[in-house]
N, C-alpha and C positions, 0 to 999 in steps of 0.2 A: 504493499499500500504505500502511495506517495504521501510525504508530509502534508501537501496541500489537501488532499482527500482526509487525511487523518484530522486536520484542524477543522474542516467542514463538518465532519462527523461528530467531533467533540462539541462544537457550538451548536449543532442540531439538537443534541440531547439537553443542551441548556437553554434551547429555544432562544439562542443569541444569534446576531448576524455579525459577520466579518468586517472589520475596518482594515481597508488596504490603502496606505499612503503611497504615493509616488514622489520620488526625487530623481534628480539627474546625478549620475556618478561624477565626482570631480567638481561639484558646484557647493559652496564657493571654491572649495579646494579639497584635494584627496583626503587630507587629515580630518577635515571638518566633516566630510562625508560620513566617515566611519562613526565620528561622534553623534551625528544626526541620526544615523541608523540605530544606534543603541537607544538614543532619546525616544524615537518613534516606538520601539518596542515597550520601553518602560512607561510610555504615556498611553498604551493601550493597542498599538498595531497587532493585528493577528497574522499578517504577512506583509511582505513589502515589495513594491515594484521598483526596480532600480533601471533607470533609463540609461541605455549606452549612448554616449554623445555622438552626434552625427551632423555633417555639414548641411544636410538637406532633409530635416525632419518634417515631411510634407503633411502629417497628420496633426502636427502640434502647431498651437497659436504662438503669439509673440513672446509670452512669458517663458514657456519651456523652450522656445528657440534661443532665447537669449541665455538660458541656462546652459543649453549646449554649446554656445559660443564662449561662454566663460569657461566650461570644462575643457574644451579644446584648446583655449588659450593657456590651460594649466597641463597641456600635454596628455590629457586624458583620452584614451580610445578604448578599443574592445579589451586590449590585454590588460590595461591598467584597471579597467572596470572590474575585471575577473580577479585582479589582485586585491581590490577593495573587498569583494566578497570574501576572499580567503581570509583577510585580517579580520573582518567582521565575525567570521566563523571561529576564530580563536577563543572568543568569549561567548559567543551564541551559536549553538549547534542545532536548535530546535525552531526558530521562527523561518518559515519558508520565504525564500527570495526568488523572485520572478524577474528575469531579465526582459526589458522591453526594447526593442530597437528595430533596426531595418536590415534587409537582406544584404545589402551591399558590403558592409563592414564584415559580416560573417562569412561572405563568400569570398572576401579578399584574402582572409586568412586559411580560408578552406574550411567546408563545413565540418569534415571529420575532425579536424584539430580543434575547431570550435567547440564541438560537443565533447571532446575529450577533456579540454581545459575547464569547461564549465561543470563537468562531473566530478573533475578532482577538486573543484572549488565548493562542492556541494550546493550548487544551484538547483532549485527545485521546478522552475518552470520557465518558458520561454514565450514571449509574444513577439512574433515577427510581423509588423503592421503591414508591409507590402508583399508577403507571400500568399497568394490565393491558393485555396485548397487543391486546385488541379495541379500545382506545381510543388506542393508541399508534402506529398505522400511520402517520399524517400526521407526527407528531413524528420517527419513525424515517427516513422518507424525506427530510426537511428536514435531519437530521443526516447522512445518507448523502451528500447534495449538498456538504456542506462537509468530507467526509471525517473525521467524528467517529463513533466507534463507540457503539452502543447496547447496553449490557450489562444482561441481566436476571437476576433471581433466580429460583433454583428451590429448593424446600424439601423436607424429607422427606416431606410429604404431597402434593406435586404428582404428579397421576396421568399416565400415560404419554400419554394424548390430549393434555393440556395441554402437557406437555413438547415435543410435536411442534409444537404451535401456537406456543410461545415461541421455540423454535429457528429455525423460519422467519424470524423477524425479528431474532434477536440477531446481533450482530457483535462482534468483538474476542474476547471469552471468555465463558463461561457462569459465573455466581457461585452455587455451591452452598452454601445456608445449611445448616449441618451440624445445627442444633438446632431443635426446635419452641420457639418463643417468641422473645424479644427477644436483642439483643446481650449477650455476657457472662454469660448466665444459668445455664450449666451446663458440665459437661465432655462432651468429644466421646466418642460410642460409635463407635470406630474401625471395628469390624466392620460396623455399619450404614452408616457412611459409604462404606466400600468398596464395599458392595453397590449403594449407590445411584448412586455415581459410575460404577461398571461399567454400570449400566442406562442412565444418561444417554448414555455413549460409544456406545451402540448406535445412537443417533439423530443423532449430530452429530460432526464431525471438529474443532469448535472446542476450544480449550483449555478446561480446567475448572478454576477457582479454588475453593477451599474456605475458607470463614470462619465466624465466629460460634463462639467457644469455644476458639480457638488461644491458649493462655495461658502455654506454656512451651516450652522447646527440644524437649523429648521429644515433645511433641504435634506440633509443627511437623515434625519428622522423620517422624513416621507419617503425617501428611497429605501430605507431599511424595511419600511412596512411591506414593500412589495417586491423585494428582491432578497437574496441571500448574502450579498456583500455591498458594501459602500466603498467606492474608489475616489480618493481625493487626490488631484494632481496639482493643477495650476494654482490653486490657493495656498498650498504649501510652498511650492517654488516661489511663489510671490512673496511669502514671508521670508524666505531665504534672501531673495533680492533686495528687499526693502529694510531688513534688520541690520543694526550695526552688529559687528562681530561679538561685542559683549553681551548683546540682548538675544542673539539668534537662538540659542538653546532654550532659553526660558520662553520666548515667544512661541516656538514650535511646540513646546510642551503645553503650553496654555491652549493653543488651537487644537491640538490632538485631544486633550483632555475633554474639551467642550464637544468635540465630535464623537468622542466614545460615549460620554454620557448621554448624548442625543439618541443613540441607537441602541442603548442598553435596554 
């Protein structure tokens, strides 16, 4: 059993929902990233999405794009991201880490090497934004061999036929993108999200996480009522961008605590 499934099973028994924060590796710098990861766990994160910095993050809005730019300026790429996970694992061996990124950097170092490196670092899941299911079959199988989950995105415009195709390959959970457009671009229409999540659940028993647009505790609470996980990205990255170094950790802890209490 994967750690991701184990966490969802445990939360389900407690009738709780997963809180999944996102940050970009290397933002504001590699050392602080590790401290932020531990802070997120201490403040209630059930698993963490760690973004691999990329020069052309087409699914991400300006906030996360700037995070990638800051990380790249710190010479953080795919291998350094994996090193950050390894260092995090020295103190935390139980919180699932999900790498979120794009196919180009993975293919640049070679898919087999990428999978071997993340397996050695004890990564638990991978979201590859621009790998369609038609092209991901070999990738998914190789990850399965290492007990690493492949998490796919579904959007408001994904048709039922394609939902079925994606669910056939997905493991871990389904990530429902609640907005049309990029990360952090608008507020969630909770009625529309409720309808779409209900439809997706017709086709799968996998947990469903909802992200893109969760910016406050009120929205997090509404999303938790109709999904299995709440994903918070741009709002946390914005806190990293706007906080002084002295206040960064306390500000993130405060934000995460509010979110955790809202979905409890």
